[in-house]
FILUM-283442 format. One record per atom (N, C-alpha, C, CB): residue in one letter; x, y, z. Coordinates in steps of 0.001 Angstrom, whole numbers, padded with zeros to 6 digits, always signed. Glycine has a CB too. Layout:
// FILUM-283442
AXYZ/...
//
This chain:
// FILUM-283442
M+019270+014831-062283/M+017871+014694-062545/M+016833+015201-063550/M+017481+015002-061654/V+016316+014240-064458/V+015326+014611-065188/V+014085+014697-065014/V+015360+014147-065915/I+013227+015601-065610/I+011857+015750-065098/I+010907+015603-066411/I+011662+017246-064297/T+009264+015644-066257/T+008449+015964-067529/T+008221+016703-067036/T+007469+015341-068209/V+008234+017612-068053/V+007179+019214-067645/V+006472+019178-069112/V+008322+021212-067302/V+004952+019996-069011/V+004278+020236-070258/V+004309+021208-070597/V+003219+020004-070398/S+003780+021727-071770/S+003630+022865-072621/S+002570+024020-072367/S+003377+022340-073844/F+003096+025387-071787/F+002101+025928-071201/F+000805+026628-072357/F+002840+026972-070245/G+001738+026688-073691/G+000254+027215-074876/G+000166+025745-075739/G+000739+028994-076380/N+000800+024902-075738/N+000030+023549-076675/N-000206+022273-075871/N+001051+022980-078028/F-001503+022408-075922/F-001939+021348-075232/F-001364+020099-075637/F-003250+021294-075293/G-001138+019165-074536/G-000645+017770-075271/G+000981+017590-075278/G-001172+017767-076955/E+001519+018678-075655/E+002864+018803-075702/E+003607+018602-074001/E+003108+020338-076435/Q+004632+017488-073811/Q+005723+017050-073340/Q+007011+017493-073627/Q+005695+016024-073527/T+007823+017540-072643/T+009649+017095-072773/T+009751+016717-071377/T+011021+018540-073225/R+011034+016305-071355/R+012124+016349-070405/R+012813+018030-070249/R+013298+015182-071000/F+012863+017961-068725/F+014079+018946-068510/F+014717+018650-067533/F+013827+020278-068341/D+016070+019014-067846/D+017091+018989-066431/D+017718+019818-065571/D+018027+018521-066593/P+016700+020352-064668/P+017026+021296-064127/P+018748+022106-063734/P+016319+020927-063238/G+019371+020558-063741/G+020859+021294-063595/G+021670+021861-064654/G+021768+020419-063084/T+021270+021775-065760/T+021768+022054-067382/T+020859+022796-068103/T+021959+020741-068277/A+019726+023163-066980/A+018338+023825-068005/A+018421+023392-068935/A+018123+025237-068404/A+018637+022405-069873/A+018394+021717-071019/A+017269+020797-070930/A+019515+021060-071397/L+015964+021394-072158/L+014843+021179-072646/L+014840+020155-073882/L+014343+022416-072923/G+014441+019121-073401/G+014472+017969-074639/G+013642+018201-075728/G+014039+016571-074200/P+013802+017098-076796/P+012501+017060-077846/P+011305+017286-077149/P+012285+015656-078621/V+010706+017865-077830/V+008606+018149-077287/V+008236+016983-077891/V+007342+019796-078139/S+007103+016074-077226/S+006609+014878-077628/S+005176+015549-077615/S+006955+013496-076672/G+004299+015221-078952/G+003016+015084-078863/G+002064+014601-078192/G+002831+014815-079459/R+002221+013415-077247/R+001988+012448-076613/R+000685+013066-075187/R+003592+011852-076205/S-000138+013008-075254/S-001105+013573-074226/S-000948+012840-072935/S-002603+013468-074702/L-000009+011453-072575/L-000243+010988-071269/L+001497+010838-071328/L-001448+009488-070988/P+001979+011168-069983/P+003237+010513-070324/P+003679+008729-069887/P+004234+011514-069615/L+004361+008850-070690/L+004606+007046-071002/L+005770+006784-070134/L+005075+006497-072835/D+006752+007199-070555/D+007641+006746-069518/D+008782+007645-068985/D+008214+005588-069984/H+007982+009161-069371/H+008617+010427-068586/H+008020+010528-066921/H+008119+011981-069518/G+007752+009702-066728/G+007027+009692-064632/G+005890+011097-064897/G+008945+010427-062698/E+005934+011108-063769/E+005303+012466-062688/E+005165+013787-063609/E+006579+012948-061200/I+004579+014112-063687/I+004459+015634-064570/I+005072+016679-063472/I+002548+016171-065047/A+006248+017215-063381/A+006685+018171-062407/A+006937+019853-063039/A+008103+017501-061800/G+006130+020225-063710/G+005918+021531-063988/G+005243+021719-065231/G+007077+022217-063966/T+005437+023323-065516/T+005208+023640-067226/T+006129+024314-067428/T+003945+024400-067828/F+005914+024791-069163/F+007331+025716-070038/F+006270+026459-070952/F+008824+024545-071227/G+007333+027385-071409/G+007111+028012-072246/G+008078+028739-072629/G+006249+028495-072067/R+007304+029780-073449/R+008299+031241-073714/R+007608+032477-073490/R+008856+031425-075289/L+008392+033659-072957/L+008099+034807-072690/L+008936+035518-073709/L+008273+035119-071307/G+008770+035425-075306/G+009160+036436-076172/G+010465+035089-076569/G+009590+038308-075376/D+011754+035066-076627/D+012971+034918-076684/D+012831+033847-075324/D+013890+036372-076680/T+012308+034118-074107/T+013142+033805-072928/T+012265+032566-072455/T+013324+035130-071752/L+012945+031673-072308/L+012226+030345-071973/L+012174+030314-070510/L+012971+029003-072545/A+010724+029992-070140/A+010312+030143-068718/A+010073+028521-068429/A+008838+031235-068478/V+010085+028008-067852/V+009936+026828-066613/V+009850+026586-065328/V+010606+026239-066567/L+008335+026576-065112/L+007883+026518-063125/L+007979+024819-063023/L+005610+027266-062504/Y+009073+024541-062404/Y+008471+023057-061851/Y+008945+022858-059956/Y+009448+021503-063042/R+008743+021484-060358/R+008998+021234-058761/R+010324+019629-058910/R+006909+020703-057729/A+011346+020185-057869/A+012245+018991-057936/A+012903+019801-056715/A+013216+018541-059516/E+013811+018022-056159/E+014543+018165-055256/E+013725+018573-053617/E+015480+019156-055871/G+012369+018578-053328/G+011655+019414-052152/G+011729+020528-052378/G+012083+019331-050863/A+011454+021584-053664/A+010987+023094-053694/A+010683+023413-054833/A+011883+024085-053274/L+009993+024093-054859/L+009385+024666-056412/L+010477+026229-056687/L+007126+025232-056227/R+010581+025882-058468/R+011794+026562-058750/R+010667+027172-060019/R+013494+025536-059101/L+011433+028238-060338/L+010899+028728-061575/L+012479+029353-062510/L+009558+030099-061127/L+012365+028305-063600/L+013706+029125-064445/L+013439+030011-065606/L+014731+028075-065117/L+014065+031447-065778/L+013317+032355-066122/L+014412+032698-067047/L+012721+033308-065088/G+014879+032248-068277/G+016270+032774-069032/G+017191+031916-068576/G+016798+034311-068730/D+018336+032530-068133/D+019269+031764-067658/D+019849+031824-065772/D+020344+032159-068699/E+018595+032605-065356/E+018248+032187-064000/E+017442+031494-063317/E+018104+032822-063543/D+017877+031413-062264/D+016918+029560-061539/D+016805+030203-060208/D+018143+027463-061367/I+015522+030457-060226/I+014888+031191-058770/I+014270+030361-058448/I+014022+032462-058687/A+014489+030158-056505/A+014181+029568-055782/A+012450+030357-055636/A+015324+029509-054712/V+011247+029636-055268/V+009634+030228-055032/V+009888+029945-053689/V+008079+029420-055802/V+010196+031247-053002/V+009952+031364-051193/V+009003+032105-050814/V+011082+031976-050330/D+008793+031832-049760/D+007521+033635-048849/D+008171+034550-049308/D+007417+034160-046723/G+007433+035590-049514/G+008047+036924-049817/G+008724+037126-050762/G+008728+037353-049025/L+008561+036284-052046/L+009045+036916-053406/L+008286+037744-053869/L+009244+036096-054441/E+008662+038564-054349/E+008584+039697-055608/E+007666+039032-056263/E+009956+040055-056605/V+006925+039631-057025/V+006082+038707-058089/V+005034+039902-058523/V+005196+037100-057307/R+005249+040598-060171/R+004318+041335-060602/R+004551+041354-062017/R+004265+042571-059972/H+003247+041549-062182/H+002933+041053-063997/H+002317+042725-064146/H+001276+039243-064464/E+002205+043799-065693/E+002197+044686-066129/E+001947+044720-067300/E+002924+045113-065872/R+000628+044470-067530/R-000146+044611-069007/R+000509+046181-069671/R-002237+044706-068724/G+000988+045915-071029/G+001263+047320-071594/G+000646+047379-072846/G+002758+047683-071752/E+000600+047912-073757/E-000239+048254-075106/E+001081+047228-076141/E-000417+050548-075552/I+001932+047509-075810/I+003023+046293-076629/I+003650+045186-076224/I+004120+046759-077054/F+004180+045454-074911/F+004833+045040-073902/F+004361+044369-072897/F+005308+045828-073503/N+004257+043300-072672/N+004182+042870-070935/N+005456+042953-070219/N+003714+041259-070652/R+005008+042776-068766/R+006403+043121-067783/R+006326+042058-067028/R+006476+044549-066783/L+007112+040680-066843/L+006984+040108-065492/L+008362+040437-064692/L+006693+038460-065592/T+007848+040595-063500/T+008920+040843-062241/T+008903+039671-061271/T+008537+042236-061322/V+010075+038753-060994/V+010487+037769-060384/V+011395+038473-059151/V+011187+036803-061394/G+010787+038793-057984/G+012478+039030-057298/G+013148+040550-058240/G+013813+037145-057804/T+014006+040223-058270/T+014857+041544-058888/T+014998+041403-060462/T+016526+041640-058211/R+014559+040639-060830/R+014737+039939-062333/R+013263+040642-063254/R+014643+037775-062159/H+013442+041479-064192/H+012454+042165-064831/H+012489+041391-066447/H+012807+043917-064752/L+011329+041465-066438/L+011439+040853-068291/L+010157+041251-069329/L+011394+038840-068350/D+010635+041891-070143/D+009608+042808-071117/D+009584+041424-072078/D+010336+044637-071993/Y+007959+041323-072382/Y+008147+040104-073556/Y+006758+040419-073966/Y+008499+038247-073050/P+006607+040203-075609/P+005306+040798-076624/P+003953+040195-076056/P+005459+040231-078434/R+003653+041069-075426/R+002014+041106-075413/R+001152+039827-076143/R+001555+042523-076251/P+000818+039001-075706/P+000404+037847-076677/P-000779+038232-077336/P+000148+036474-075985/S-000876+037920-078920/S-001342+038131-079433/S-003099+037004-079475/S-000315+038345-080224/N-002939+036462-078634/N-004429+035497-078544/N-004916+035599-077071/N-004178+033640-078927/E-004560+036736-076556/E-004937+036895-075461/E-006729+037374-075016/E-003917+037771-075140/L-006947+036995-074273/L-008707+036958-073831/L-008954+038306-073857/L-009227+036300-072177/D-009893+038768-074659/D-011077+040217-074250/D-011307+040165-073429/D-012331+040557-074692/V-011381+041225-072588/V-012097+041471-071187/V-013603+041412-071612/V-011676+043049-070401/D-013747+041562-072536/D-015731+041226-072755/D-015927+039724-073080/D-016624+042197-074402/D-014453+038770-073374/D-015321+037781-073591/D-015891+036812-072692/D-014866+037216-074363/M-016793+036532-072995/M-017484+035447-072046/M-017481+034196-072060/M-018580+035511-072006/T-016108+033086-072440/T-016068+032205-072735/T-016180+031592-071522/T-015256+032045-073486/A-016760+030156-071166/A-016929+029600-070161/A-015296+029128-069697/A-018034+028537-070419/F-015173+029599-068113/F-013900+029122-068264/F-012473+029217-068397/F-013994+028828-068745/A-012469+029934-068997/A-011385+031023-069682/A-010898+031976-068844/A-011943+031850-070818/E-009797+032165-068616/E-009132+033339-067807/E-008607+033937-068502/E-008281+033167-066845/P-007717+035099-068212/P-006904+036102-069203/P-005270+035498-068991/P-007101+038041-068639/E-005168+034564-068136/E-003772+033913-067534/E-003869+032703-068443/E-003695+033492-065681/D-004724+032485-069132/D-004936+031119-069434/D-003684+031185-071228/D-007173+030749-069624/F-003751+032403-071548/F-003035+032900-072937/F-002075+033983-072681/F-004098+033480-074038/D-001789+033838-071355/D-000586+034862-070905/D+000297+034066-069853/D-001217+036379-070133/L+001535+033350-069991/L+002356+032672-069223/L+002698+033253-068488/L+003188+032172-069598/G+003325+034883-068987/G+003574+035850-067603/G+002685+035804-066651/G+003624+037279-067826/L+001518+036449-066881/L-000014+036202-066270/L+000286+035218-065163/L-001237+035499-067442/F-000207+034259-066136/F-000222+032484-065209/F+001097+032476-064091/F+000207+030758-066652/L+002549+032915-064111/L+003337+032939-063624/L+003220+033532-062303/L+003997+033272-064336/A+002853+034890-062579/A+002935+036056-061822/A+001512+035694-060927/A+002984+037584-062826/N+000276+035196-061222/N-000809+034879-060299/N-000175+033392-059240/N-002373+034493-061404/V+000219+032544-060215/V+000925+030819-059167/V+001860+031747-058280/V+002279+029130-060373/L+002906+032379-058596/L+003819+032946-057844/L+003035+033929-056575/L+004772+033755-058883/G+002553+034487-056797/G+002172+035462-055829/G+000788+034756-055116/G+001900+037019-056608/D+000406+033715-055321/D-000712+032975-054039/D+000109+032160-053736/D-002269+032185-054359/P-000110+032209-052320/P+000557+030799-051311/P-000139+028923-051627/P-000049+031299-049266/A-001521+029548-051878/A-002311+028469-051876/A-002073+027870-053224/A-003737+028800-051571/R-001376+028734-054648/R-001268+027935-055779/R+000023+027648-055967/R-001803+028477-056904/C+001298+027775-055373/C+001992+027488-054924/C+002407+025990-054321/C+001870+028271-054458/D+001755+025887-053269/D+001197+024339-052618/D+000748+023631-053315/D+000225+024239-051697/L+000264+024056-054009/L-000694+023036-055406/L+000512+022463-056010/L-001783+024086-056909/M+000759+023447-057195/M+002044+023357-058066/M+003136+022874-057632/M+002453+024447-058490/Y+003269+022856-056180/Y+004476+021577-055298/Y+003866+020515-055444/Y+004837+021636-053516/R+002123+020194-054675/R+002404+018814-054256/R+001760+018569-055200/R+002093+018165-052950/S+000697+019047-056188/S+000191+018108-056971/S+000729+017610-058903/S-001217+018659-056813/S+000510+016661-059400/S+001258+016358-060293/S+000444+016942-061911/S+001533+014741-060037/A-000548+017974-061499/A-001146+018824-062331/A-000997+020103-062528/A-002088+018755-062179/P+000107+020774-063546/P+000486+021992-063288/P-000645+022755-063326/P+001455+022433-064093/
//
């Protein structure tokens, strides 16, 4: 089964993703899925590590590098902001990744911009730590 996922950091980019092989297809700049079907997740990189949050076969899952993690109630998720590296913890997996250079300044008053809009690790921690957002990601075609 191959699904369509959209880029976290590059608006309008999408690709095909095969959860069975963790293969990510070539990225397309199209803003709408033409023949790819419904959008089923989002992808991006935390440093050199591929992260894909996706819906497949009745479940919400997170691919983090080579580990495919089932998103279930009680899953421990934590984000820690460091000076040079941030840390994302999902279950027993800890991933240190470079702090985004384009992250939102806490004094920035840009309308509708949140720090998680610039940090995939923070976005993942916020979504996975909130059952209502997990449910929305599971049921909605808009990641």
